N, C-alpha and C positions, 0 to 999 in steps of 0.2 A: 504494500499500499504506500509507503514511504516513496519508493522509487517511482510509483505511478504519480505521486503528488508533485515530486521534483521534476519529472518529465513534463507534467502538464504546466507547471509554473515557468519552467524554462522555455516551454513553446509558446503560451498564450500571455505571459505577462511581461512587458518589456522591461529591462533593465535601465538604470540611469543611463548607461552608454547608448543603449538604443534610442532614448529619446533625444539625446544630444545629437546623434547621427541622423534623425529622421529628415525627411526632405523638407518639412515645414517647420524645422527648428528654428529656434531664434537666431542660430549661428549661421544657417544657411539662407535666411530669408532676405530678399532685397526688394526695394520699391519697384512695383510692377508698372508696366507701360499704362498710362491712363490713371493710376492709383494717386490720390492726392496725399500731401504729406501728412495732414492729420490722420488719416485712416491708416497709413504705414505705421506711423508712430504708435497708434492705438493697437494694431496687430502685434507689433514687437512687444510692447508693454504686457499685453496679455500672454504672448509665449514667455516672456521672461519671469512672469510671475509663477509660473510652474517649476522655475529652477531658483530655489531660494539662495543658491550659491552666488548669484550675480548682484553686485551693489550697483548702485546709481551710475557711477563713473563708467563701470564696464557696459552696461546698458547704453548709455550715450554714446559711447564708442562703436557699439554694434550698430546703432541707429545711423550714425554718420557714414559707416561703412557701406551700408546698403542704400543710401540715397542715390538718386540719379546724379551724374557727374555736375551738371549746371546748377543743381539746387545745393549739392555739397559745397561747391565753390562759393556761392552766395552765402551760405551758412558760416563759412569759415572767414569770410570777409566781413560779415556785418551781423555778427551774434547779437548785438544790442538791439537790432531792429525786429527780432523774430517774435511774433506773438504765439506762435505755435510750439515753440521749443519748450519742453517741460521743465519746470524750475526745480 
């Protein structure tokens, strides 16, 4: 019975590593074509909440990494003008 439960868990219950490597993981998600910045940030924050090990600084870096290049350039040049950037 123990072996059956272990096999069942390993097959059906994702590990922490599986969650990180998923295609829709916070580490793999980028801003999609036509997706506005507010929606992108909201989705990433929801994904980041599932991983308690992420602090605010890491989440902001992940958000920046996935922004469209022209938006990322604006954010880096004018951070004080952003109303959508989480405080």
